[in-house]
N, C-alpha and C positions, 0 to 999 in steps of 0.2 A: 622580046619587049614585055616588061612586067605590066600586069593589070592593076590600076589604082584601087585602093580599098574603098569600102562604102563611105567611110568617114571622109576620106580625101575627096570623094566626088561631091560631097555636100558643100554648100557655100561656107565661106570662112566664118561668118558670125555664128552659124549653126555649129560648126566644128568647135568653136570656143565655148559655147554653152554646154555641149556634151562633155567637154573636158572638165569644165567647172563642176558639172554634176558628178562626174566620176571622182573628182577630188573630194567633193562633199561626202559621197558614199564612203570613200576611203578614210576620211577623217572620222566619220561616225563609227565606222568599224574599228578604228584604232583607239578611240577615246570615249565612246559612250558607255562602256561598262565601268562606271565609277572612275572614269579617267583612264581606263585600261582597254586593251583590245577585246572586242567581243569574242573573237575566236579563242583567245586565252581564257576569257571568263567562262565560256561554255565548256572548254576542256577542264578547267578547274572544278566546275560544278559536276561534271561527269566523274572526275576522280573522287570527289567527296561522296557522290552517290554510290560509286563502286565500293568505297571504304565502308559505308554503312551496310551494304549488302554483304561484304566480306566479314563485317563485324558479327552478323548472325551466323555465318559459316564458321568463323573462328570460335565462337562460343559453343557451337553445336559439335564441332569435331575436336579441336585441340583441348578446350576446357573439359569436354566429356572424357577424353582420354586421361587427362591429369586427374580427374575425379576418380576414375576407376583405379588408378595407381594409388591414390590416397586411401581409398576404401580397403585396399588389400593390406594396409598396415594395421597394427594393433592400436596405435595411438589415435586418439580422436582430435588431436591438435591440428594435424594437417587438413582434416575434413572441415573443421570449423574455420581455419584460415582461408581455405579455398572458398567457402561460402561467403566469408567476409570480403574477400578480394575479388569476388566474381564481377561486380560492377566496374571497379577500376580496370580490371584486366580487359574487359570488353571495350574500353576506350582506346586500347593500343592501336587497332586498325584505323580508328578515326584520327588519331594524332598523326599517324603516318600519312594518311590521305590529305590532311590539312597541310602538312609539311610539303608534300609534292605540289599541291595546289599553290602554295605560297611561292614556290620556285617558278612554277609556270607563269604566274601573274607578275613575277618580278617585284615582289613586295619586300624583298630583303635589301638592306642598306639604309643609309641615312636619308636618301632622296626619295624614298618610297612614300606614296600618299598615305598608306596605312602600314604600320609596323607589323609585318608578317612574323618576325621573330618574337614579338611580344604575344601575338596570338598563340603561337606554338608553345611558348614558355608558359602561358596561362593554362593551356590544356594539360601540359605536363605537371604543373604545380597542383592543379585540381585533382588529377589522377593520383599523384603521389600522396597528398595529404588526405584524400578520401580513403585511400587504402590504409594509411597509418591510423586514421580514426576508426575504421571498421575493424582493424586488427587488435584494438585495445581489449575488447571483450574476450576473444579466444586466448590471448596471452595472459589475461588476468586470472584465468582458471588454472594456470600453471603454479600460482602462488597459493596452493592449498595449505601448506604449513603456515604461511604468513596469515592466511585467513583465520586459521585456528588460534594463532598467537594474538592477533589484533582483534578483528571483528569482521564478519562478512560484509556488514553494511559499510564499514570504513573502507574496505577494499572497493566496494561499489562506488562510494563517493570519490575515491581517488581515480577510479576509471572514468567517471563522469568529468572530473576536473581535467584529466589528461585529454579527453575528447575535445573539450572546450579549448584547451591550449593549442591543440593541433589546428583547430578551425581558425583561431586568432593568428597563429603563425602563417598558415596558408593564405589568409587574407592579406597579411602584411607582405608576403612574397609576391602576390599578384599585383599589389600596388607598386612594389619595387620594379616588377617587370615592365610596367607601363611608365616608369620614370616619375612616379608620384612620391614625394618625400614622406617617409613614414613617421619621422620624429615629430613634425608638427601635428600630425593626426593623433599620435599617442598623447601629446601634450593637451590637445583639445579634449580627448576622451578623459584625461586625468581631471581637468576642470569640471567636466560634466559629472564624473564620478564623485567629486567632492560635493557638488550640488545635490546629486541623487542621494548620497550618503547621509546628508543632513536631514533629508525627508524620509529616510528609510532606516531609522535607527532600530525599529522593531524587527525589521528583516535581519539585520546583523545580530541583534540580540538572540533571535531564534536560531540563527546559524551557529553561533557560538554555543548556545544551549544544546543543539543537536550534537555538536562535536563532543561536549562534555558527557552527554548520554552515552555516546559510543565508546569513549575512552573509559568511562566507569563501568561499562557493560551492564547497565541497569536492565536492559531487555533487548531482545533481537526479534526480528519478524517470526511469527509463529507462536509466540509465547502469550500466555494469558496474564493480563495485568489488571490492577484496580487502582484508581486514584480517587480518593474520597471526594465526593461532590463534583467530580468532573466526568469520569468515564470508567467503564469496566468492560473488557472484551479481549479479543485476540489482536495482537499487533500484526498489521499487514505490510506497511511500508514506513520507513523512516526517511523523510525527505529533508531538503535543506532548511525549509521553514517550518514544516509541520509533520506530525506523525499520524498515519491513518490507522485507526483502531476500529475493528469490526465488532459491534456489540452482538450479544447473543440472539437478538431478534433480527440479525443480519443487516442492520442499518449502519452505514459508515459514519464515523465521527472523526473529523480532522482537528486534532488538538495541537495548538502551537507548542513548539519544543520547549519554550520557556516555562510553560505550565508543568510539563513533565520533569523539568530540571529542578524547579523550585519546590515542588510538592513531594510529599512522601508517596512512593510508588510501591505497591505490594505486588510481587511477582509470584503468582501461584504456580507457575510452571516449574519453578525450581524447588518446590516442596520435596523433601526426601520421602515423606509418608503422608498419608491422609488420615485425619483424626475422626473418631466417633466418640461423642460425649453425650450420654443419655442419662436422664433422671427417670427412674422406674419406680412407680408407686404400687404397693400391694395393700390389701385390706388390713385394718387394725386387728382383726381377729387372727391374723397370721401368727403362729407360734414361733418361738426362738429356733426350734428345730427346723421348721420350714424356711425360716430366714437363712439359716446356715446352709440348708440344702440348695436354695436358689443361688446363693453367693458362690458356693464351691462349684456347682455344676456349670454355671455360666462362665466362671473364670477358667475352668478346665476345658470347656468347649473352645474358648478363644485361644488358649495357649496351645492347643493341639491342632488348630486350623492352619494349614500351610500358607494361607494368604494374609495372615496377620503377623505384624512385626512383633518381636519378642524382646523382653528386657535382657541385658541392660541397654540395648539400642534405643528403646523407647520405654516410657513408663506405661504399665498396664495394671489395672486393678478394678475390682468389683467390691464395693463396701456399702454397708448400711450407713446412710449419710445423715438423715434427719427425720424428724417426726412432723409431717405436714398437717394441714388442717383436716384432711380426710384420708391420709395414707401414711404408711411407713415407706420412706424413699430410699432406694439404692442409687448409687452413682456408678455408672459403667464408663470406664475411660480406657480407650485402646486405639491402635493405629493400624492401618492396612499397609501392605507393601506397595501396592499400586497407588499412583496419583491420578490415574485416569478416572474421570467423573462417572462414566458409564460402568466401569468395572467396580468402582467404589459403591455405587448404588446397588449393584448385584450382591456384593458381599454384605452390605448392610441389610439387605432384605433377608439373606440367609441367617444372619444373626437375629433378626427380629422373629423369624419363624422358630428358630431354635429356642429363643428366650420364652416365647409363648408356650412352647411345649414343656419346657422346664418348670414354669410356674404352674401349669396344669398338673404335671406329675407330682408336684409338692403338695397338692391338695388345697391350695388357696387360690386366689384370683387377683387380678389387677384391680386397683381402686380407681374410682372416678369421683369427680367433685360432687359433694353432697352436703346438705345442711340438716341437722337434727334439732327438733324443738321439744323441750321437756316441760310438762305441766306440773305444777305443785298443787297437791290436793288441798292444802290448807289456805290457798290464796282466796281473797275476797272476790266474789263475782260481781261485776258491775251490771246493774239492771237499769235500763234507760227509763226516764220518767214518762208517765202517761201525759198525753196532750189533750186538753179540753176541746170539745167541739164548739164552734162558733157558727152563728147564723150567717146567711148570705154566702158570698163567694169564699169567705175564709173557711167556712165549714167544709168545703171540698178540698182544701189544700192538705197535702200530706204532712206528717209531723216534721219531716226533714225540711220542707219548705217553710213551715212555721218557725222552726228553730233558726233557720237561716235568716228570717226576718227579725230575729231578736226576741221572740216571745219566750218567756220562762214558764215554769209550771204554774205560777200564780197569776199569769197574764201580764206581768210587768215588762216594760221595755227597757232598752239600754239608756243610761243617763248620759 
């Protein structure tokens, strides 16, 4: 004979209440996790947590081994690609964990409360286009011949544009994964672009000017330029709207590209040589023999110096040029091989020291501005008139004060 259970021993109303309570607990367990089973939800969360833990293990072990293999090769492209794809690769365990969780929760299919397939597709799209965007920079370094043929900045601009393009395509793919029509969004953005374009004409003007600067190869980052009345310094960056020029006092100047496109730009970096042009004055007592000695010795020193450019590549001469107010003037005109400012200063200093030595050896000296006054012995000497003394306060005044008051020698005043 079987023994009745505890529930069966209870009165019937109590038995009904307990059954209802169990039904409520079962309902809560099956539906309270966003309409899904709590058990399935906890299992899904556990899978995702495990995926994040495995993500660290995956990056520490597998990616580390791949990095060692990449470092063993001579090419730097695989190393840079691995660095660029490191973040997207670490998403692989997370995507796998989310996919398993979606299957556990039963979120696949048209009747699911949340589209699990869309979630997985979104993660895959993000990882894919994230990797493509990051891979642009390493791949751009492969086009070194193209960088030389076009312009390094132009290649950088194309790389930036390609990154923006991947971001836009990725965003459109995410919208499509969630069933959002892309065409109306693009149409709305087009209208917005027209409105923005009407108010951003200067932006597009500077953008076109920047493209013209790059195609004409007026200058590239690192070159020393001068635009009269605007800026002089080293170019650091050529951006879509403006160019960053670092002045010699190290202050940055952001110049709109339209200014650099419309104005005359002097690019000192592309000088073939650097010029020295001096006017050298010697004393008027210098003889013709001394003048010839200074001319020939100076020209000979320049022509035999290895750091000076020689004719016919550049003009070089040392000539008596003019008779100045207090000196006989030479003109020295020559060019150095180097265009570096510091090296040019050093060479110019050597030339100055040699020139001083040559002038001293000739027996004459450099002239300096002076004025000579010659007195004629037959000139009439002006003697100031004597001033009569007056009584009172006027008697104490100096002749200059009396004359200033208009008194003449005979005491008459101005009429």
